[in-house]
ZARO-880236 format. One record per residue (C-alpha): residue in one letter; y, x, z. Coordinates in steps of 0.2 Angstrom, whole numbers, always signed. Layout:
BEGIN
@rest->a	Y->Y	X->X	Z->Z
...
***
This chain:
BEGIN
@rest->m	Y->-69	X->+1	Z->+73
@rest->a	Y->-62	X->+2	Z->+55
@rest->k	Y->-44	X->+3	Z->+53
@rest->f	Y->-31	X->-4	Z->+38
@rest->q	Y->-14	X->-1	Z->+46
@rest->i	Y->+3	X->+0	Z->+37
@rest->d	Y->+14	X->+13	Z->+46
@rest->i	Y->+35	X->+9	Z->+42
@rest->l	Y->+42	X->+28	Z->+42
@rest->g	Y->+58	X->+20	Z->+34
@rest->c	Y->+64	X->+3	Z->+28
@rest->g	Y->+84	X->+2	Z->+20
@rest->s	Y->+89	X->+6	Z->+5
@rest->a	Y->+98	X->+18	Z->-5
@rest->t	Y->+105	X->+30	Z->+5
@rest->p	Y->+99	X->+36	Z->+24
@rest->s	Y->+111	X->+27	Z->+38
@rest->v	Y->+111	X->+31	Z->+57
@rest->r	Y->+102	X->+12	Z->+54
@rest->h	Y->+86	X->+16	Z->+45
@rest->n	Y->+77	X->+29	Z->+32
@rest->p	Y->+76	X->+27	Z->+17
@rest->s	Y->+57	X->+20	Z->+10
@rest->g	Y->+43	X->+26	Z->+17
@rest->q	Y->+25	X->+19	Z->+21
@rest->i	Y->+10	X->+29	Z->+28
@rest->i	Y->-7	X->+19	Z->+24
@rest->n	Y->-20	X->+22	Z->+36
@rest->f	Y->-37	X->+18	Z->+30
@rest->r	Y->-53	X->+20	Z->+41
@rest->d	Y->-43	X->+36	Z->+46
@rest->r	Y->-38	X->+42	Z->+30
@rest->l	Y->-18	X->+42	Z->+25
@rest->m	Y->-11	X->+39	Z->+10
@rest->m	Y->+9	X->+39	Z->+7
@rest->v	Y->+21	X->+26	Z->-3
@rest->d	Y->+36	X->+31	Z->-7
@rest->c	Y->+44	X->+47	Z->+2
@rest->g	Y->+62	X->+46	Z->+5
@rest->e	Y->+73	X->+58	Z->+14
@rest->g	Y->+69	X->+58	Z->+34
@rest->s	Y->+50	X->+52	Z->+29
@rest->q	Y->+42	X->+70	Z->+36
@rest->l	Y->+54	X->+68	Z->+52
@rest->a	Y->+48	X->+50	Z->+55
@rest->m	Y->+30	X->+55	Z->+51
@rest->r	Y->+32	X->+69	Z->+66
@rest->r	Y->+41	X->+56	Z->+78
@rest->m	Y->+23	X->+43	Z->+74
@rest->g	Y->+13	X->+57	Z->+77
@rest->i	Y->+5	X->+57	Z->+60
@rest->g	Y->-1	X->+72	Z->+53
@rest->f	Y->+5	X->+80	Z->+37
@rest->n	Y->-11	X->+89	Z->+31
@rest->r	Y->-23	X->+74	Z->+34
@rest->l	Y->-12	X->+65	Z->+17
@rest->e	Y->-24	X->+64	Z->+4
@rest->h	Y->-14	X->+52	Z->-11
@rest->i	Y->+5	X->+49	Z->-12
@rest->f	Y->+10	X->+35	Z->-23
@rest->i	Y->+29	X->+33	Z->-29
@rest->s	Y->+35	X->+18	Z->-36
@rest->h	Y->+53	X->+25	Z->-45
@rest->l	Y->+62	X->+41	Z->-47
@rest->h	Y->+75	X->+33	Z->-36
@rest->g	Y->+83	X->+45	Z->-22
@rest->d	Y->+80	X->+34	Z->-8
@rest->h	Y->+61	X->+34	Z->-13
@rest->c	Y->+56	X->+50	Z->-17
@rest->l	Y->+68	X->+64	Z->-13
@rest->g	Y->+58	X->+67	Z->+3
@rest->l	Y->+46	X->+72	Z->-7
@rest->p	Y->+49	X->+91	Z->-10
@rest->g	Y->+51	X->+95	Z->+8
@rest->l	Y->+38	X->+87	Z->+13
@rest->l	Y->+26	X->+96	Z->-1
@rest->s	Y->+35	X->+112	Z->+7
@rest->t	Y->+32	X->+109	Z->+22
@rest->m	Y->+14	X->+106	Z->+20
@rest->a	Y->+11	X->+121	Z->+12
@rest->l	Y->+20	X->+133	Z->+23
@rest->h	Y->+6	X->+124	Z->+37
@rest->d	Y->-7	X->+129	Z->+26
@rest->k	Y->-14	X->+112	Z->+21
@rest->g	Y->-29	X->+115	Z->+10
@rest->g	Y->-37	X->+107	Z->-6
@rest->r	Y->-30	X->+94	Z->-15
@rest->i	Y->-16	X->+82	Z->-14
@rest->r	Y->-15	X->+66	Z->-27
@rest->l	Y->+3	X->+61	Z->-32
@rest->t	Y->+3	X->+45	Z->-45
@rest->l	Y->+21	X->+41	Z->-52
@rest->p	Y->+27	X->+31	Z->-67
@rest->q	Y->+24	X->+42	Z->-83
@rest->e	Y->+42	X->+43	Z->-88
@rest->g	Y->+45	X->+52	Z->-71
@rest->l	Y->+28	X->+63	Z->-72
@rest->d	Y->+37	X->+81	Z->-80
@rest->r	Y->+52	X->+81	Z->-69
@rest->m	Y->+45	X->+77	Z->-55
@rest->r	Y->+32	X->+92	Z->-58
@rest->d	Y->+45	X->+106	Z->-62
@rest->i	Y->+53	X->+100	Z->-47
@rest->i	Y->+38	X->+103	Z->-35
@rest->s	Y->+33	X->+117	Z->-44
@rest->f	Y->+51	X->+126	Z->-40
@rest->f	Y->+51	X->+120	Z->-22
@rest->c	Y->+33	X->+124	Z->-21
@rest->p	Y->+26	X->+140	Z->-32
@rest->d	Y->+15	X->+145	Z->-22
@rest->s	Y->+5	X->+131	Z->-15
@rest->p	Y->-10	X->+133	Z->-6
@rest->f	Y->-15	X->+119	Z->-12
@rest->e	Y->-20	X->+110	Z->-28
@rest->i	Y->-7	X->+96	Z->-34
@rest->e	Y->-15	X->+84	Z->-45
@rest->y	Y->-3	X->+73	Z->-54
@rest->q	Y->-5	X->+54	Z->-62
@rest->g	Y->+6	X->+47	Z->-72
@rest->v	Y->+4	X->+25	Z->-74
@rest->g	Y->+12	X->+19	Z->-90
@rest->n	Y->+17	X->-1	Z->-93
@rest->e	Y->-1	X->-8	Z->-92
@rest->p	Y->-8	X->-12	Z->-75
@rest->c	Y->-21	X->-2	Z->-69
@rest->i	Y->-33	X->+6	Z->-57
@rest->v	Y->-26	X->+22	Z->-48
@rest->a	Y->-37	X->+24	Z->-36
@rest->d	Y->-55	X->+22	Z->-32
@rest->d	Y->-70	X->+23	Z->-21
@rest->h	Y->-84	X->+15	Z->-13
@rest->a	Y->-73	X->+7	Z->+1
@rest->m	Y->-53	X->+4	Z->-7
@rest->t	Y->-47	X->+1	Z->-23
@rest->v	Y->-29	X->+4	Z->-27
@rest->e	Y->-20	X->-4	Z->-44
@rest->a	Y->-3	X->+0	Z->-49
@rest->f	Y->+9	X->-16	Z->-60
@rest->q	Y->+24	X->-15	Z->-66
@rest->l	Y->+39	X->-22	Z->-55
@rest->k	Y->+56	X->-28	Z->-64
@rest->h	Y->+71	X->-16	Z->-59
@rest->r	Y->+82	X->-5	Z->-69
@rest->v	Y->+71	X->+9	Z->-73
@rest->p	Y->+51	X->+10	Z->-74
@rest->c	Y->+43	X->+4	Z->-56
@rest->l	Y->+27	X->+3	Z->-48
@rest->g	Y->+20	X->-9	Z->-36
@rest->y	Y->+4	X->-5	Z->-27
@rest->i	Y->-11	X->-17	Z->-22
@rest->f	Y->-23	X->-8	Z->-8
@rest->r	Y->-38	X->-19	Z->-9
@rest->e	Y->-52	X->-16	Z->+4
@rest->n	Y->-69	X->-15	Z->-5
@rest->p	Y->-82	X->-30	Z->-2
@rest->k	Y->-90	X->-27	Z->+14
@rest->p	Y->-110	X->-25	Z->+14
@rest->r	Y->-118	X->-42	Z->+20
@rest->h	Y->-125	X->-41	Z->+39
@rest->l	Y->-143	X->-41	Z->+40
@rest->r	Y->-152	X->-53	Z->+53
@rest->g	Y->-162	X->-41	Z->+63
@rest->d	Y->-175	X->-56	Z->+67
@rest->m	Y->-180	X->-60	Z->+49
@rest->i	Y->-181	X->-41	Z->+44
@rest->k	Y->-195	X->-39	Z->+57
@rest->f	Y->-202	X->-55	Z->+52
@rest->f	Y->-205	X->-51	Z->+35
@rest->g	Y->-206	X->-31	Z->+39
@rest->i	Y->-195	X->-26	Z->+26
@rest->p	Y->-196	X->-6	Z->+27
@rest->i	Y->-179	X->+4	Z->+31
@rest->a	Y->-178	X->+9	Z->+13
@rest->d	Y->-176	X->-8	Z->+7
@rest->l	Y->-161	X->-12	Z->+18
@rest->h	Y->-148	X->-3	Z->+8
@rest->a	Y->-150	X->-13	Z->-8
@rest->v	Y->-152	X->-32	Z->+5
@rest->k	Y->-134	X->-27	Z->+13
@rest->q	Y->-126	X->-26	Z->-6
@rest->g	Y->-134	X->-43	Z->-9
@rest->a	Y->-150	X->-40	Z->-17
@rest->d	Y->-166	X->-53	Z->-14
@rest->w	Y->-181	X->-44	Z->-5
@rest->t	Y->-199	X->-44	Z->-15
@rest->a	Y->-213	X->-44	Z->-2
@rest->p	Y->-228	X->-34	Z->-8
@rest->d	Y->-237	X->-48	Z->-13
@rest->g	Y->-227	X->-55	Z->-26
@rest->r	Y->-216	X->-65	Z->-16
@rest->v	Y->-195	X->-66	Z->-18
@rest->i	Y->-186	X->-68	Z->-2
@rest->a	Y->-167	X->-75	Z->-5
@rest->n	Y->-155	X->-65	Z->+3
@rest->e	Y->-146	X->-77	Z->+10
@rest->r	Y->-163	X->-80	Z->+22
@rest->l	Y->-160	X->-60	Z->+27
@rest->t	Y->-141	X->-59	Z->+29
@rest->t	Y->-127	X->-68	Z->+35
@rest->d	Y->-106	X->-65	Z->+26
@rest->p	Y->-99	X->-49	Z->+31
@rest->e	Y->-81	X->-49	Z->+37
@rest->p	Y->-68	X->-55	Z->+25
@rest->s	Y->-60	X->-39	Z->+13
@rest->v	Y->-41	X->-38	Z->+15
@rest->s	Y->-29	X->-33	Z->+4
@rest->y	Y->-9	X->-26	Z->+4
@rest->a	Y->+2	X->-26	Z->-8
@rest->y	Y->+19	X->-16	Z->-11
@rest->c	Y->+34	X->-22	Z->-21
@rest->s	Y->+49	X->-11	Z->-20
@rest->d	Y->+61	X->-10	Z->-31
@rest->t	Y->+62	X->-27	Z->-39
@rest->m	Y->+71	X->-42	Z->-45
@rest->f	Y->+65	X->-59	Z->-40
@rest->s	Y->+51	X->-63	Z->-56
@rest->p	Y->+34	X->-75	Z->-57
@rest->a	Y->+27	X->-61	Z->-66
@rest->v	Y->+27	X->-50	Z->-50
@rest->a	Y->+20	X->-66	Z->-41
@rest->e	Y->+5	X->-67	Z->-55
@rest->a	Y->+2	X->-49	Z->-53
@rest->v	Y->+0	X->-50	Z->-32
@rest->k	Y->-10	X->-67	Z->-31
@rest->g	Y->-21	X->-68	Z->-20
@rest->v	Y->-15	X->-53	Z->-8
@rest->d	Y->-17	X->-55	Z->+10
@rest->v	Y->-2	X->-45	Z->+15
@rest->i	Y->+13	X->-42	Z->+6
@rest->y	Y->+27	X->-29	Z->+9
@rest->h	Y->+42	X->-36	Z->-4
@rest->e	Y->+62	X->-28	Z->-4
@rest->a	Y->+75	X->-40	Z->+4
@rest->t	Y->+90	X->-31	Z->-2
@rest->y	Y->+101	X->-46	Z->+2
@rest->d	Y->+105	X->-62	Z->+9
@rest->d	Y->+108	X->-78	Z->-2
@rest->s	Y->+128	X->-74	Z->-1
@rest->l	Y->+123	X->-57	Z->-14
@rest->a	Y->+111	X->-67	Z->-24
@rest->e	Y->+122	X->-62	Z->-42
@rest->q	Y->+123	X->-44	Z->-34
@rest->a	Y->+105	X->-43	Z->-33
@rest->r	Y->+102	X->-47	Z->-48
@rest->r	Y->+114	X->-36	Z->-55
@rest->r	Y->+105	X->-22	Z->-47
@rest->g	Y->+88	X->-25	Z->-51
@rest->h	Y->+84	X->-29	Z->-32
@rest->s	Y->+79	X->-47	Z->-21
@rest->t	Y->+85	X->-57	Z->-8
@rest->a	Y->+76	X->-61	Z->+6
@rest->r	Y->+73	X->-80	Z->+0
@rest->e	Y->+68	X->-73	Z->-15
@rest->a	Y->+55	X->-63	Z->-4
@rest->g	Y->+49	X->-76	Z->+4
@rest->k	Y->+46	X->-87	Z->-13
@rest->i	Y->+38	X->-74	Z->-21
@rest->a	Y->+26	X->-73	Z->-5
@rest->r	Y->+23	X->-93	Z->-5
@rest->m	Y->+21	X->-92	Z->-26
@rest->a	Y->+8	X->-80	Z->-22
@rest->g	Y->-1	X->-88	Z->-9
@rest->a	Y->-3	X->-74	Z->+3
@rest->k	Y->-4	X->-75	Z->+22
@rest->r	Y->+8	X->-65	Z->+28
@rest->l	Y->+25	X->-55	Z->+22
@rest->i	Y->+34	X->-41	Z->+28
@rest->i	Y->+54	X->-38	Z->+22
@rest->g	Y->+63	X->-20	Z->+21
@rest->h	Y->+75	X->-10	Z->+9
@rest->y	Y->+90	X->-19	Z->+19
@rest->s	Y->+107	X->-14	Z->+13
@rest->n	Y->+116	X->-4	Z->+24
@rest->r	Y->+127	X->-19	Z->+27
@rest->y	Y->+117	X->-26	Z->+39
@rest->t	Y->+117	X->-23	Z->+57
@rest->s	Y->+103	X->-37	Z->+64
@rest->t	Y->+88	X->-42	Z->+52
@rest->e	Y->+91	X->-60	Z->+59
@rest->l	Y->+101	X->-67	Z->+44
@rest->l	Y->+87	X->-59	Z->+32
@rest->l	Y->+72	X->-64	Z->+41
@rest->r	Y->+81	X->-83	Z->+44
@rest->q	Y->+81	X->-85	Z->+24
@rest->a	Y->+65	X->-79	Z->+21
@rest->r	Y->+57	X->-90	Z->+32
@rest->e	Y->+64	X->-105	Z->+24
@rest->e	Y->+53	X->-102	Z->+9
@rest->f	Y->+36	X->-93	Z->+19
@rest->e	Y->+34	X->-95	Z->+37
@rest->n	Y->+25	X->-79	Z->+43
@rest->v	Y->+37	X->-66	Z->+41
@rest->t	Y->+40	X->-47	Z->+50
@rest->a	Y->+53	X->-40	Z->+47
@rest->a	Y->+51	X->-20	Z->+46
@rest->d	Y->+59	X->-7	Z->+57
@rest->e	Y->+55	X->+12	Z->+57
@rest->g	Y->+41	X->+16	Z->+70
@rest->m	Y->+31	X->-1	Z->+65
@rest->k	Y->+12	X->+0	Z->+66
@rest->i	Y->+7	X->-17	Z->+57
@rest->d	Y->-13	X->-20	Z->+59
@rest->l	Y->-20	X->-29	Z->+45
@rest->l	Y->-38	X->-31	Z->+50
***
């Protein structure tokens, strides 16, 4: 069965605490593993959740504030000690690429695997693309260059109608094109419309990661039409001015972004350490957008 799952490694902000780890998530797509942000404690969270380090293929870093990337040198060092082979890709803002390369080179001088670095500038762009998924990067609104990421499941092939395939005698060699939406031309020249041969596939699913960012209509526009949005909700309403000064959002503002973007579901996280419960943040987000989940360490969120 196909899988598109988000594993929450950490959903706190600024510093580790006894309640939350800093930011980190695993994207499990059809048993291929990608990581978004790698705060301190991410590899311990992976161990607790039974996630194998050596299965990681791609790590996406939003920005170079410590709570989003200080776990990365340690994670890569552990992977090197475990003799991971092959290659791992690392995507991050262009402004921090050389500095991160120097840090990782210092701690992993003889890595048994290749690290491929990818710097991203100011313009939205595709940073990963294969037959099954496309990953896009776009700018968030924070105090330093900061990237959001959209993970889009590519359109699925159409379902063949076995009765019609048999009726028209379509050879196996032609079925791939038919599943991709092509009409079929019979030996006598008749063109059989694809709609007669197939039915619609299941809708593709998309997921956006938006942290760190202050409230911005441009962010809502960038993630418009995305099914599930993870958006930071660092503060409650009473600290809205502090959120703006520090380049963060309130839970209510996260709800507004989800509503403006037409999302189906919102996941909030990146909580300030002042909160011992997410109840207040959850309530304020739901006053703007109904379908809200408060992230917590150890959560496995199925998107399909």
